[in-house]
C-alpha positions as CSV (number, residue, x, y, z in Angstrom):
1,X,78.7,66.2,128.5
2,X,79.2,63.6,125.7
3,X,76.5,65.3,123.6
4,X,77.9,68.7,124.0
5,X,81.4,67.4,123.1
6,X,80.0,65.8,119.9
7,X,78.2,69.0,119.0
8,X,81.4,71.0,119.4
9,X,83.4,68.6,117.2
10,X,80.7,68.9,114.5
11,X,81.0,72.6,114.7
12,X,84.6,72.3,113.6
13,X,83.6,70.9,110.3
14,X,85.1,73.4,107.8
15,X,82.3,72.8,105.2
16,X,84.7,72.3,102.2
17,X,83.8,71.1,98.7
18,X,85.2,67.9,97.2
19,X,87.2,70.0,94.7
20,X,88.8,72.0,97.5
21,X,89.6,68.8,99.4
22,X,91.3,67.5,96.3
23,X,93.3,70.7,95.9
24,X,94.4,70.6,99.6
25,X,95.5,67.0,99.2
26,X,97.9,68.1,96.5
27,X,99.1,70.9,98.8
28,X,99.7,68.3,101.5
29,X,102.0,66.3,99.2
30,X,103.9,69.4,98.4
31,X,104.2,70.3,102.1
32,X,105.5,66.8,102.9
33,X,108.3,67.3,100.4
34,X,109.1,70.7,101.7
35,X,109.2,69.4,105.3
36,X,111.7,66.8,104.2
37,X,114.2,69.5,103.1
38,X,113.5,72.8,104.7
39,X,114.8,72.1,108.3
40,X,118.1,70.8,106.8
41,X,118.8,73.1,103.9
42,X,121.1,75.5,105.8
43,X,122.8,72.5,107.5
44,X,123.3,70.9,104.0
45,X,124.8,74.1,102.5
46,X,127.2,74.7,105.4
47,X,128.0,71.4,107.0
48,X,127.9,69.2,103.9
49,X,128.9,71.5,101.1
50,X,131.3,73.7,103.1
51,X,129.7,77.0,102.2
52,X,130.3,79.6,104.9
53,X,127.4,80.2,107.3
54,X,126.8,83.8,106.3
55,X,127.0,82.9,102.6
56,X,124.6,80.1,103.2
57,X,122.2,82.5,104.7
58,X,122.5,84.6,101.5
59,X,121.7,81.6,99.4
60,X,118.5,81.1,101.3
61,X,117.8,84.8,101.0
62,X,118.2,84.4,97.2
63,X,115.2,82.1,97.3
64,X,113.1,85.0,98.7
65,X,114.6,87.5,96.3
66,X,113.6,85.4,93.4
67,X,110.2,85.1,94.8
68,X,110.0,88.9,94.9
69,X,110.4,88.9,91.1
70,X,108.0,86.0,90.5
71,X,105.2,87.2,92.8
72,X,104.1,90.4,91.1
73,X,104.4,88.9,87.6
74,X,102.4,85.8,88.7
75,X,99.7,88.1,90.2
76,X,98.9,89.6,86.8
77,X,99.0,86.2,85.1
78,X,96.6,84.8,87.7
79,X,94.1,87.6,87.1
80,X,94.4,87.1,83.3
81,X,94.9,83.4,82.8
82,X,93.4,82.0,86.0
83,X,95.2,80.5,89.1
84,X,95.3,76.9,88.0
85,X,97.5,77.5,85.0
86,X,100.0,79.5,87.0
87,X,100.0,76.8,89.7
88,X,101.0,74.1,87.1
89,X,104.0,76.3,85.9
90,X,105.1,77.0,89.5
91,X,105.2,73.3,90.3
92,X,107.5,72.5,87.3
93,X,109.9,75.3,88.2
94,X,109.9,74.4,91.9
95,X,110.7,70.8,91.1
96,X,113.7,71.9,89.0
97,X,114.9,74.3,91.8
98,X,114.6,72.1,94.9
99,X,115.6,69.0,93.0
100,X,118.6,70.9,91.7
101,X,120.0,71.4,95.2
102,X,121.0,67.7,95.1
103,X,123.6,68.6,92.4
104,X,125.1,71.6,94.3
105,X,128.8,71.5,94.9
106,X,129.6,75.2,94.7
107,X,128.3,78.6,95.8
108,X,127.3,79.5,92.3
109,X,125.3,76.3,91.8
110,X,123.6,76.9,95.1
111,X,122.5,80.3,94.1
112,X,121.1,79.0,90.8
113,X,119.1,76.3,92.5
114,X,117.9,78.8,95.1
115,X,116.8,81.2,92.3
116,X,114.7,78.5,90.5
117,X,113.2,77.4,93.8
118,X,112.3,81.0,94.7
119,X,110.7,81.6,91.3
120,X,108.5,78.6,91.7
121,X,107.7,79.3,95.3
122,X,106.9,83.0,94.7
123,X,104.3,82.1,92.1
124,X,102.9,79.1,94.0
125,X,101.5,80.9,97.0
126,X,99.4,83.6,95.3
127,X,98.0,81.2,92.7
128,X,97.2,78.5,95.3
129,X,95.6,81.1,97.7
130,X,93.6,82.6,94.8
131,X,92.3,79.1,93.8
132,X,91.3,78.4,97.4
133,X,89.4,81.7,97.5
134,X,87.6,81.0,94.2
135,X,86.4,77.6,95.5
136,X,84.9,78.9,98.7
137,X,82.3,81.4,100.0
138,X,83.3,84.3,102.3
139,X,81.7,82.8,105.4
140,X,83.8,79.6,105.1
141,X,87.0,81.0,103.6
142,X,88.8,81.3,106.9
143,X,88.0,77.7,107.6
144,X,89.4,76.7,104.2
145,X,92.7,78.5,104.9
146,X,92.8,77.0,108.4
147,X,92.3,73.5,107.0
148,X,95.1,74.3,104.5
149,X,97.3,75.2,107.5
150,X,96.5,71.9,109.2
151,X,97.4,69.8,106.2
152,X,100.4,71.8,105.2
153,X,101.9,71.6,108.7
154,X,101.0,68.0,109.0
155,X,103.0,67.4,105.8
156,X,105.9,69.6,107.0
157,X,106.0,67.9,110.4
158,X,105.9,64.3,109.0
159,X,108.4,65.4,106.3
160,X,110.7,66.8,109.0
161,X,110.7,63.5,110.9
162,X,111.4,61.6,107.6
163,X,114.2,63.9,106.7
164,X,115.7,63.6,110.2
165,X,115.7,59.8,110.0
166,X,117.3,59.9,106.5
167,X,119.8,62.7,106.7
168,X,123.3,62.6,108.2
169,X,126.2,64.9,107.5
170,X,128.5,61.9,107.5
171,X,126.9,60.7,104.3
172,X,126.1,63.6,101.8
173,X,124.1,61.2,99.6
174,X,121.4,61.1,102.2
175,X,120.8,64.8,101.8
176,X,120.7,64.4,98.0
177,X,117.9,61.8,98.6
178,X,115.9,64.4,100.5
179,X,115.9,66.7,97.5
180,X,114.9,63.9,95.2
181,X,111.9,63.2,97.4
182,X,110.9,66.8,97.5
183,X,111.0,67.0,93.7
184,X,108.7,64.0,93.4
185,X,106.1,65.5,95.7
186,X,105.6,68.4,93.3
187,X,104.5,65.8,90.8
188,X,101.9,64.6,93.3
189,X,100.5,68.1,93.5
190,X,100.2,68.2,89.6
191,X,98.3,64.9,89.7
192,X,95.8,66.5,92.2
193,X,95.4,69.6,90.0
194,X,94.1,67.4,87.1
195,X,90.9,66.9,89.1
196,X,90.4,70.6,90.1
197,X,88.7,72.6,87.4
198,X,89.6,76.2,86.7
199,X,87.1,78.6,88.5
200,X,85.0,81.1,86.5
201,X,86.9,84.3,85.6
202,X,86.1,87.2,87.9
203,X,85.7,90.5,86.0
204,X,86.7,93.8,87.4
205,X,83.9,96.0,88.7
206,X,82.6,98.6,86.3
207,X,84.3,102.0,86.7
208,X,87.6,100.4,87.8
209,X,89.0,100.7,84.3
210,X,92.6,99.7,83.8
211,X,95.3,100.1,86.3
212,X,96.2,96.7,87.6
213,X,98.9,97.1,90.3
214,X,98.3,100.9,90.4
215,X,94.9,100.3,91.9
216,X,96.3,97.9,94.5
217,X,99.2,100.2,95.4
218,X,96.7,103.0,96.1
219,X,95.1,100.8,98.8
220,X,97.0,102.3,101.8
221,X,95.3,100.0,104.3
222,X,96.3,97.0,102.4
223,X,99.9,98.2,102.1
224,X,100.0,98.8,105.8
225,X,98.7,95.3,106.4
226,X,101.3,93.5,104.2
227,X,104.1,95.6,105.8
228,X,102.9,94.1,109.1
229,X,102.9,90.7,107.6
230,X,106.4,91.0,106.2
231,X,107.7,92.1,109.5
232,X,106.1,89.1,111.2
233,X,107.6,86.8,108.6
234,X,111.1,88.2,109.2
235,X,111.0,87.6,112.9
236,X,108.9,84.4,112.8
237,X,108.7,82.0,109.9
238,X,112.1,82.8,108.4
239,X,113.9,82.2,111.7
240,X,111.8,79.0,112.4
241,X,112.4,77.3,109.1
242,X,116.0,78.3,108.2
243,X,117.9,79.7,111.2
244,X,116.7,77.7,114.1
245,X,117.8,74.3,112.7
246,X,121.4,75.5,112.2
247,X,121.4,77.1,115.7
248,X,120.1,73.9,117.3
249,X,122.8,71.7,115.6
250,X,125.8,74.0,115.7
251,X,125.3,75.8,119.0
252,X,123.1,73.4,121.1
253,X,124.5,70.2,119.5
254,X,121.1,68.8,118.6
255,X,121.3,66.1,115.9
256,X,119.1,65.9,112.8
257,X,116.6,63.5,114.4
258,X,116.2,65.9,117.3
259,X,115.5,68.8,114.9
260,X,112.9,66.7,113.1
261,X,111.2,65.9,116.4
262,X,111.1,69.6,117.3
263,X,109.3,70.4,114.0
264,X,107.0,67.4,114.7
265,X,106.0,69.1,118.0
266,X,105.3,72.3,116.1
267,X,103.2,70.4,113.6
268,X,101.1,68.4,116.1
269,X,100.1,71.6,117.9
270,X,98.9,73.1,114.6
271,X,97.1,70.0,113.5
272,X,95.2,69.8,116.9
273,X,94.7,73.5,117.5
274,X,94.2,75.2,114.1
275,X,90.5,74.4,113.6
276,X,89.5,75.1,117.2
277,X,91.4,78.5,117.0
278,X,89.6,79.3,113.7
279,X,86.3,78.5,115.4
280,X,87.2,80.6,118.4
281,X,88.2,83.6,116.3
282,X,84.8,83.7,114.5
283,X,83.2,87.0,115.3
284,X,86.4,88.3,117.0
285,X,88.8,91.1,115.9
286,X,91.4,90.0,113.4
287,X,94.1,92.4,114.4
288,X,93.7,91.4,118.1
289,X,94.6,87.9,116.9
290,X,97.8,89.3,115.4
291,X,98.5,90.8,118.8
292,X,98.2,87.4,120.5
293,X,100.3,85.8,117.8
294,X,103.2,88.3,118.3
295,X,103.1,87.7,122.1
296,X,103.2,84.0,121.7
297,X,106.1,84.1,119.2
298,X,108.0,86.3,121.6
299,X,107.6,83.8,124.3
300,X,108.7,80.9,122.0
301,X,112.0,82.7,121.1
302,X,112.8,83.4,124.7
303,X,112.5,79.7,125.4
304,X,114.8,79.0,122.5
305,X,117.3,81.5,124.0
306,X,117.1,79.8,127.4
307,X,117.5,76.3,126.0
308,X,120.5,77.3,123.9
309,X,122.1,79.2,126.7
310,X,121.9,76.6,129.4
311,X,121.4,73.2,127.7
312,X,122.7,71.0,124.9
313,X,121.9,67.7,123.3
314,X,118.8,65.8,124.3
315,X,117.9,68.3,127.1
316,X,118.0,71.2,124.6
317,X,115.9,69.1,122.2
318,X,113.1,68.8,124.8
319,X,113.2,72.6,125.5
320,X,113.3,73.5,121.8
321,X,110.4,71.1,121.1
322,X,108.4,73.0,123.7
323,X,109.3,76.4,122.1
324,X,108.3,75.2,118.6
325,X,105.0,73.8,120.0
326,X,104.2,77.3,121.5
327,X,105.3,78.9,118.2
328,X,102.9,76.6,116.4
329,X,100.0,77.8,118.5
330,X,100.8,81.3,117.5
331,X,100.8,80.2,113.8
332,X,97.2,79.1,114.2
333,X,96.1,82.8,114.6
334,X,98.1,83.9,111.6
335,X,96.8,81.1,109.3
336,X,93.1,81.9,110.2
337,X,93.4,85.7,109.5
338,X,95.9,86.4,106.7
339,X,94.5,85.3,103.3
340,X,90.8,85.5,104.3
341,X,91.3,89.2,105.3
342,X,93.1,89.9,102.0
343,X,90.3,88.3,100.0
344,X,87.9,90.7,101.9
345,X,90.0,93.7,101.2
346,X,90.6,93.0,97.5
347,X,88.8,94.7,94.7
348,X,86.9,92.5,92.3
349,X,89.0,91.0,89.5
350,X,92.3,91.9,91.3
351,X,92.6,89.2,94.0
352,X,95.6,87.6,92.2
353,X,97.5,90.8,92.4
354,X,96.5,91.4,96.0
355,X,97.7,88.0,97.0
356,X,100.8,88.3,94.9
357,X,101.7,91.6,96.5
358,X,101.2,89.9,99.9
359,X,103.5,87.1,98.6
360,X,106.0,89.8,97.6
361,X,106.0,91.1,101.1
362,X,106.2,87.6,102.5
363,X,109.3,86.9,100.4
364,X,110.8,90.3,101.3
365,X,110.4,89.6,105.0
366,X,111.8,86.1,104.5
367,X,114.8,87.4,102.6
368,X,115.5,90.0,105.4
369,X,115.0,87.5,108.1
370,X,117.2,84.8,106.5
371,X,120.0,87.2,105.5
372,X,120.1,89.0,108.8
373,X,119.5,85.8,110.8
374,X,122.4,84.0,109.0
375,X,124.9,86.7,109.9
376,X,123.5,87.2,113.4
377,X,123.8,83.4,114.0
378,X,127.5,83.7,113.1
379,X,128.1,86.8,115.3
380,X,125.7,86.5,118.3
381,X,123.8,83.3,118.1
382,X,122.1,83.7,121.5
383,X,121.4,87.4,121.2
384,X,119.6,86.7,118.0
385,X,116.7,85.2,119.9
386,X,116.4,88.0,122.4
387,X,116.2,90.5,119.5
388,X,113.6,88.3,117.7
389,X,111.4,88.1,120.8
390,X,111.4,91.9,121.2
391,X,110.6,92.4,117.5
392,X,107.8,89.8,117.5
393,X,106.1,91.4,120.5
394,X,106.4,94.9,118.9
395,X,104.9,93.7,115.6
396,X,101.9,92.2,117.5
397,X,101.3,95.4,119.3
398,X,101.5,97.4,116.0
399,X,98.6,95.3,114.6
400,X,96.3,97.0,117.1
401,X,97.3,100.4,115.7
402,X,96.6,99.3,112.2
403,X,93.1,98.0,113.2
404,X,91.6,101.5,113.2
405,X,92.3,101.8,109.4
406,X,90.6,98.5,108.4
407,X,87.0,98.9,107.3
408,X,84.6,98.0,110.1
409,X,82.8,95.4,108.0
410,X,85.9,93.2,107.7
411,X,87.6,93.8,111.1
412,X,86.1,90.5,112.5
413,X,86.3,86.9,111.3
414,X,82.9,85.9,109.7
415,X,80.7,83.4,111.4
416,X,80.4,80.0,109.7
417,X,76.9,79.9,111.1
418,X,76.0,82.5,108.5
419,X,76.3,79.9,105.7
């Protein structure tokens, strides 16, 4: 028994290079800073700065809208200049944006900070994902992205606890400290990047000619896939990171420490389950994984509805922690499949554009989820979670329909044993 257990634990080794571990350590620092501020941003805008709830939702949506602009532009730059250079620029802009929230005292200033944060964030994800893909082989790429999810969520979870211990609406300065911490962690990522070389430039296959995004936009299967992704973002991640904390505090009367503990529960599940889920998905259908994800998320939102309807305070905190833990298990399926499948679908020399367009869809889904979620939270805070549960289940089911259009050679997660 002990030997088989040790053998299984060894099989979870993601087989990553030292350069990739360095890159992911910088990503962890960045995630730590994001975790400090993300759960409390809507609370800060509404409860501390007095910006109306619906308008605060629009401020958060502005971050995604700015990312919509930055994503496609960064994709072209990634393919021409390389992902590392674009990453450096995105860190500088992100530090200015998220750090700028500390100086916000009006709606206009909030929109300006959100725009800068969105420009940095929109260019970060495609450049970071492209650099990860360039530093890995196809057979281990899903493990690399899975490990990235582990470290990112560990950082976000620890950051959420730290933010919950620091922040209190009675002292606005504590929220300003959160944004200062976040800005400093972007510097940590830049330090890590100094030790990660730029990967060799990948040239476009002969016969492709020029076309850039025109070639990507002709890829109908890919477009269907990113539409599915955007829909899942709208009913999943955008509600988790931005709308849930405000619901927990203002409707169920959960304090900042309780919110931080809820996100810690989410994180711990991902840290423990991500690599085993990635291992279990090897050789299995990727779109079926999306179906499982949608069902799990639907269950999590139903639990949030129940906790908010019947409970408050510490009792609601316990139920919400369970819901976010279940949601985190669903995230493990998403993290294993998404970027690795895009790398398999992408044409040579255009991976930056593919990932940027997926980032565009991510931001679009995030903007829609935040904007609609903010107003729904003001009008029907409990009904929001019933609608989100139904939509998440529907998106998961639609993935099975999309599967028939995905090339047979990439429908399943590769086996690490093939290395």
